[in-house]
C-alpha positions in Angstrom: 169.9 82.5 66.6 169.0 85.9 65.1 166.1 84.3 63.2 164.8 82.6 66.4 164.9 85.9 68.3 163.2 87.8 65.5 160.4 85.1 65.3 159.8 85.3 69.0 159.6 89.1 68.8 156.9 88.9 66.1 154.7 86.8 68.3 152.0 88.8 70.2 152.1 87.0 73.6 154.7 85.3 75.7 153.6 82.3 77.8 153.1 84.3 81.0 151.0 86.9 79.2 149.0 84.3 77.5 148.2 82.6 80.8 147.2 85.9 82.4 144.9 86.8 79.5 143.4 83.3 79.5 142.6 83.7 83.2 141.1 87.2 82.6 138.9 86.0 79.8 137.7 83.0 81.9 136.9 85.5 84.6 135.1 87.9 82.3 132.8 85.2 80.8 132.0 83.3 84.0 128.9 83.6 86.2 129.7 86.4 88.6 127.5 85.1 91.4 129.0 81.6 91.8 132.2 80.6 93.6 134.0 79.9 90.3 134.2 83.7 89.9 136.7 83.8 92.8 138.7 80.9 91.4 139.2 82.8 88.1 140.2 85.9 90.1 142.8 83.8 91.9 144.2 82.4 88.6 144.5 85.9 87.1 146.2 87.5 90.0 148.3 84.8 91.5 150.2 86.1 94.5 148.4 89.5 94.2 145.0 87.8 94.9 143.3 89.1 98.0 142.0 86.2 100.2 138.7 86.3 102.0 136.4 88.2 99.6 133.0 86.4 99.6 130.6 85.7 96.8 128.6 88.8 95.8 125.7 89.5 98.1 123.8 92.6 99.2 125.1 92.3 102.7 128.8 92.5 102.0 129.3 94.5 98.8 128.6 97.8 97.3 127.6 97.3 93.6 129.0 100.7 92.5 132.5 99.8 93.7 134.1 96.6 92.3 135.6 94.1 94.7 139.3 94.6 95.4 140.3 91.6 93.2 138.2 92.9 90.3 140.0 96.3 90.6 143.4 94.6 90.8 142.8 92.6 87.6 141.8 95.8 85.8 144.9 97.6 87.0 147.1 94.7 85.8 145.3 94.4 82.5 145.3 98.1 81.4 149.1 98.5 80.8 149.3 95.1 79.1 146.5 96.0 76.7 148.3 99.2 75.6 151.6 97.2 75.2 149.8 94.5 73.1 148.2 97.2 70.9 151.7 98.6 70.3 153.0 95.2 69.2 150.2 94.7 66.8 150.8 98.2 65.3 154.5 97.3 64.9 153.7 94.1 63.0 153.4 91.3 65.5 151.9 88.2 64.0 149.3 86.9 66.4 148.1 83.3 66.3 144.4 82.9 65.9 143.9 81.9 69.5 146.0 84.8 70.7 144.0 87.3 68.7 140.9 85.9 70.3 142.4 86.4 73.7 143.4 90.0 72.9 139.9 90.7 71.7 138.1 89.2 74.7 140.5 90.9 77.1 140.0 94.3 75.5 136.2 93.8 75.7 136.6 93.2 79.4 138.8 96.3 79.8 136.2 98.4 78.0 133.4 97.0 80.1 135.2 97.9 83.3 135.8 101.4 82.1 132.1 101.8 81.3 130.7 100.1 84.4 130.5 103.1 86.7 129.0 105.2 83.9 126.3 102.5 83.2 125.6 102.3 86.9 125.1 106.1 87.2 123.0 106.2 84.0 120.6 103.6 85.5 120.1 105.3 88.8 116.4 106.2 89.5 115.5 109.6 88.2 118.5 109.8 85.8 116.6 110.0 82.5 118.4 112.9 80.8 118.9 112.8 77.1 122.7 112.8 77.5 123.0 110.0 80.0 124.3 107.6 77.3 126.6 110.2 75.7 129.6 108.3 77.0 129.1 106.0 74.1 131.2 108.5 72.1 134.2 107.9 74.4 133.6 104.1 74.3 133.6 104.3 70.5 136.9 106.1 70.5 138.4 103.5 72.8 137.0 100.8 70.5 138.7 102.3 67.5 141.9 102.7 69.5 142.2 99.0 70.4 140.5 97.3 67.4 141.2 99.4 64.3 144.7 98.1 63.8 146.4 97.2 60.5 143.0 96.1 59.1 143.0 93.1 61.5 139.9 91.0 61.5 139.0 89.8 65.0 137.3 86.4 65.5 133.9 87.5 66.9 133.3 90.3 64.3 131.5 92.2 67.0 130.6 95.8 66.3 130.7 98.7 68.8 126.9 99.4 69.0 125.8 95.8 69.9 128.9 95.5 72.2 127.7 98.7 74.0 124.2 97.2 74.3 125.7 93.9 75.7 127.7 95.9 78.3 124.6 97.7 79.4 122.6 94.5 79.7 125.3 92.8 81.7 125.6 95.7 84.1 121.9 96.1 84.5 121.3 92.4 85.0 124.0 92.3 87.6 122.5 95.2 89.5 118.9 93.8 89.3 120.0 90.4 90.7 122.3 91.9 93.3 119.6 94.3 94.6 116.6 92.0 94.6 118.0 88.6 95.7 119.3 89.1 99.2 121.2 86.7 101.4 124.9 85.8 101.8 124.3 82.0 102.0 125.4 79.6 99.4 121.7 78.7 98.5 121.1 82.4 97.8 124.3 82.6 95.8 123.2 79.6 93.7 119.8 81.4 93.1 121.6 84.5 91.9 123.7 82.3 89.6 120.6 80.5 88.3 119.0 83.8 87.4 122.1 84.9 85.6 122.1 81.8 83.5 118.4 82.2 82.7 119.3 85.6 81.2 122.6 84.8 79.5 122.7 80.9 79.5 125.9 79.2 80.6 127.8 80.3 77.5 127.8 84.1 77.1 129.7 83.9 73.9 126.9 81.8 72.2 124.4 84.2 73.8 126.2 87.1 72.2 126.5 85.4 68.8 123.0 84.1 68.3 120.7 83.8 71.3 120.3 87.4 72.5 117.3 88.0 70.2 115.8 84.5 70.8 115.7 84.1 74.6 112.0 85.1 74.5 111.3 81.8 72.8 112.3 79.9 76.0 109.7 79.9 78.8 111.0 80.1 82.4 109.4 78.2 85.3 110.1 79.4 88.8 109.3 77.0 91.7 109.7 77.2 95.4 107.7 77.7 98.7 105.5 80.8 99.2 107.2 83.9 100.3 110.6 83.1 98.7 110.6 85.9 96.2 109.5 84.2 93.0 108.0 87.4 91.6 111.3 89.2 92.3 113.1 86.6 90.3 110.7 86.9 87.4 111.0 90.7 87.4 114.8 90.5 87.5 114.7 88.3 84.4 112.1 90.3 82.6 113.8 93.7 83.2 117.3 92.4 82.2 116.4 91.3 78.7 118.3 92.5 75.6 117.7 96.2 74.6 119.1 97.4 71.3 121.0 100.7 71.3 120.5 103.4 68.7 123.5 105.6 68.1 121.5 108.1 66.1 119.7 109.5 69.2 121.8 107.8 71.9 118.9 105.8 73.3 118.0 102.2 74.2 114.8 100.5 73.3 113.0 100.4 76.6 110.2 98.0 75.7 111.0 95.4 78.4 107.5 95.6 79.8 106.4 93.3 82.7 102.8 92.0 82.7 102.1 90.0 85.9 98.9 88.0 86.4 98.0 86.3 89.7 96.0 83.4 88.6 94.7 82.4 92.1 93.2 85.9 92.5 91.0 85.8 89.4 88.2 83.6 88.1 88.7 81.3 85.1 87.0 83.7 82.7 88.9 86.7 84.0 92.2 84.9 83.7 91.4 83.9 80.1 90.4 87.5 79.2 93.4 89.0 80.9 95.8 86.7 79.2 94.3 86.3 75.7 91.9 89.3 75.4 88.4 89.1 73.9 86.3 90.3 71.1 83.1 92.3 71.4 80.1 90.1 71.9 82.2 87.0 72.8 80.4 86.6 76.1 77.9 88.5 78.3 79.4 91.9 79.2 81.9 92.0 76.4 80.8 95.3 75.1 84.0 96.0 73.2 87.3 94.5 72.0 89.9 94.1 74.7 93.6 93.3 74.2 95.1 90.8 76.6 98.6 90.8 78.0 99.8 88.4 75.3 98.8 90.9 72.6 100.1 94.0 74.5 103.4 92.5 75.4 106.2 93.7 73.0 109.0 91.6 71.7 111.2 92.7 74.6 108.6 92.3 77.2 107.5 89.4 79.5 104.2 88.0 80.7 104.4 86.5 84.3 101.9 83.9 85.4 102.0 83.7 89.2 100.4 80.7 90.9 100.5 78.7 87.7 99.3 75.5 89.5 95.9 77.1 89.9 95.4 77.4 86.1 92.3 75.7 84.7 92.8 72.7 82.4 91.1 74.4 79.5 93.4 77.4 79.7 96.4 75.1 80.1 95.6 73.7 76.6 95.6 77.2 75.1 98.8 78.1 76.9 100.5 75.0 75.6 99.6 76.2 72.1 101.1 79.6 72.8 104.4 78.0 73.7 104.4 75.5 70.8 103.3 77.9 68.0 104.0 81.3 69.5 100.5 82.3 68.5 97.2 82.7 70.4 93.5 83.4 69.8 91.5 86.0 71.7 88.2 84.8 73.1 85.7 85.0 70.3 88.2 85.3 67.5 89.4 82.5 65.1 92.4 84.5 63.8 95.7 83.7 65.3 97.9 86.6 66.7 101.7 86.2 67.2 103.1 86.4 70.7 106.5 88.0 70.5 107.4 88.3 74.2 108.7 85.9 76.9 106.6 83.7 79.1 107.6 83.4 82.8 105.5 81.3 85.3 105.8 80.5 89.0 104.2 78.1 91.4 104.6 76.7 94.9 103.0 73.4 93.9 104.5 70.2 92.6 103.3 70.3 89.0 104.2 66.6 88.5 102.0 65.5 91.4 98.8 65.4 89.3 96.1 67.8 88.2 98.5 69.6 85.8 99.0 68.8 82.1 102.4 67.1 81.9 103.0 68.2 78.3 102.7 71.8 79.4 105.0 71.2 82.4 107.7 69.8 80.1 107.3 72.8 77.7 107.8 75.1 80.7 110.7 73.5 82.4 113.3 73.9 79.7 114.5 76.8 82.0 113.7 76.1 85.6 114.7 78.1 88.7 114.1 76.9 92.3 113.9 79.5 95.0 115.3 78.3 98.4 113.4 78.6 101.6 114.6 80.8 104.4 115.1 77.7 106.5 117.5 76.3 103.8 119.5 79.6 103.9 119.7 79.5 107.7 120.8 75.9 107.7 123.7 76.8 105.5 124.6 80.1 107.2 122.8 80.8 110.5 124.4 84.2 110.8 122.6 85.6 107.7 119.4 86.0 109.7 120.8 89.2 111.3 122.0 90.4 107.9 118.6 89.9 106.4 116.9 91.6 109.3 119.2 94.6 108.8 118.5 94.7 105.0 114.7 94.7 105.7 115.1 97.3 108.5 116.8 99.6 106.1 113.7 99.6 103.9 111.4 100.8 106.6 113.6 102.6 109.1 116.3 104.3 107.0 118.9 105.9 109.2 117.6 104.1 112.3 117.8 100.6 110.7 120.6 99.3 112.9 118.7 100.2 116.1 115.5 98.5 114.7 117.5 95.5 113.6 118.9 95.1 117.1 115.3 95.3 118.5 114.0 92.7 116.1 116.9 90.3 116.6 116.5 90.5 120.4 112.7 89.9 120.1 113.3 86.8 117.9 116.0 85.4 120.2 113.7 85.8 123.3 110.4 84.7 121.8 111.1 82.4 118.8 114.6 81.0 119.4 117.1 79.6 117.0 115.1 76.7 115.8 112.1 78.6 114.5 111.4 77.4 110.9 110.0 80.6 109.3 107.3 78.8 107.3 106.3 82.1 105.6 110.0 82.6 104.5 111.1 86.2 103.6 107.6 87.5 103.6 107.1 86.4 107.2 110.5 87.8 108.2 109.5 91.1 106.6 106.2 91.1 108.6 108.1 90.3 111.8 110.3 93.3 111.3 107.4 95.6 110.7 105.4 94.2 113.6 108.3 94.7 116.0 108.7 98.3 114.6 105.1 99.2 115.3 104.1 97.3 118.4 107.3 95.5 119.6 105.6 92.2 119.2 105.0 89.6 116.5 102.6 86.7 116.5 103.4 84.0 113.9 100.5 82.7 111.9 99.8 79.1 112.7 99.9 76.6 109.9 97.7 73.5 109.5 100.7 71.4 110.4 101.1 73.3 113.7 97.4 72.7 114.5 97.5 69.0 113.7 100.6 68.5 115.8 99.2 70.4 118.8 95.9 68.5 118.7 97.7 65.2 118.2 100.0 65.8 121.1 97.1 66.9 123.3 95.1 63.8 122.4 92.2 65.9 121.0 91.6 63.9 117.8 90.0 60.6 116.9 91.7 58.4 114.3 89.1 59.3 111.8 89.7 63.1 112.4 93.4 62.6 112.1 93.1 60.9 108.7 90.6 63.5 107.5 92.8 66.5 108.5 96.0 65.0 107.2 94.4 64.0 103.9 93.1 67.5 103.5 96.5 69.0 104.2 98.2 66.7 101.6 95.4 67.3 99.0 95.8 71.1 99.3 99.5 70.7 98.7 99.2 68.4 95.7 95.9 69.5 94.2 95.2 65.9 93.2 93.1 63.1 94.7 95.2 60.5 92.9 98.5 61.8 94.3 97.1 62.2 97.8 95.9 58.6 97.7 99.3 57.4 96.5 101.1 59.3 99.3 98.7 58.1 102.0 98.5 54.5 100.6 94.7 54.5 100.6 92.0 54.4 97.9 91.2 57.5 95.9 87.5 57.3 96.8 88.4 57.2 100.5 90.5 60.4 100.0 87.6 62.1 98.3 85.3 61.2 101.1 87.7 62.4 103.8 88.7 65.8 102.4 87.3 68.7 104.5 85.5 71.6 102.7 
C-alpha cells in the first residue's frame, strides 16, 4: 500500500489535472476564429464555462481584453502551473505525454501574460526603443518554469523564437480581427481561413519547420468585387514571421507589402513593375529598374490584384517564378532569386478559360474565398446594422451612432430588406458616406439590372437579348469558349454577338 501511494505521489498529474491541461492545450493551439474555439473553452472550464460568448468579431469584442472564458482559463491555469513546477522540483517523474502537456500549458500561460504587452507595443506610434523590453521578464518566467532539474522538454523550443512566435500570434490575431469585419458565420470562416493561411491547420508543425518556409506557398484569394480581398492579402503579408534579436531588443520588420493592380496597367508596365528591366531593353528604358520581385525581402509579399487580367505571356513567366523561385528582368538572361511570398486575387473564375491551368493549380495550394455581403446577410440579417456602425465610426467618430441610425433608416425606407448589395462592402461604405454628405444614395445599376428592366418592359428584340446576355457572360468569364458552353451556342456565334 505504501509503495502504491509513493508511486502515485511521484506522478506529475492526476487524471482530472491531465484532462484540464489537455483541454487547455487544445484550446491554445486551435483556430481562435472558428466555433471549435468555444468548444475547447467549454471542455477546459466545465461548469465554470460562461454561455453565450460569440465567435470573435469586431462588433462584439474588444481585442485588448480577453473574453471572459479566456480569462477564466488563465486564472484556473496559473495556480496549477505553480503547483506542477513544485512537484517537478521535488522529483515527480512525469510521463512523456504529461511533460508535453506541462510544456504546452506553460507556453499558453506565458503567452497570456505577454498578450497585453504585445498589444500595447504594436499600437500606432509606439516605436520606442524599449517597447520590447518586457522580453527580460518573459525570459525570467521562462527560466522559472522550464529550467528544472535539467529536464529536457519535447519541443526543445528556445525563449527567443518562442517570444517571436507569441508576437506573431498576437499581431496576426489583431490584424485579422481589425480588418475582417462582420459577426456572421461566413465572416468567421473567412477569419479562420486567413489564420490557417498564416499558421496552417497545425501550429505545432508550423512552429517546428514551416515558419521560415511559408513564403514558398503562393496564396490565391477569390471572391466578388468589393469583398475585401486586398485587406485579406495585407493581413497575411503583415502577419508573417519576424525574427527577434535579443541583443538590441528588436524584431526584423522586413514584412514589406508590394501591391500591383494588373487591370490598371498596360502589359508592358505590369511586366516592368513585376520583373524590372535593364537599360536599353525597350524604348524609354534609360536605366536599370528593379521590379517588386527583386525589391521584395524574404519576409515580404508581392500582391497581384485582378490576376485574371494578366496577359498569357506574363502568366508563363509567373509560373516559372513559382516553380523555380527565380525570375529574369526584362532584357536580362541572368536569373535572380525571389525570396518573398506571392499573393494573388481575382473576382474571375480562373478555370472558366483564358487562364493557364498549370498556373492556376500552382496558385491554389492555398486558396481563400471572400464571402459576398449578401451571403453574410443571408446568414445573419442583423449584422447589416453592425457593419453600418463600424463604417460610421471611421468617418464620424463620436457621432457614429447618430450617423448609423440615419443610414439604417434611409436604407429601410429606400432599398428595403431584399436589396442585394452587388457592390458588397465597398458599396455599403459608399452608401454610408453618401448619406452622411447628402442624406441620399443612388445605387449604381449593373448590366443585369438593365437587361432585366428592358426585358420586363419589352424593349429588346430576341437578337438584342442574346447579344447583351452573351456580352455579360463573356465579361464574367473572359472566354469565348466558356461563354459558348454556358449559352449552348457556337463559339463563332458568341464572337459575332459580343458588344464592343
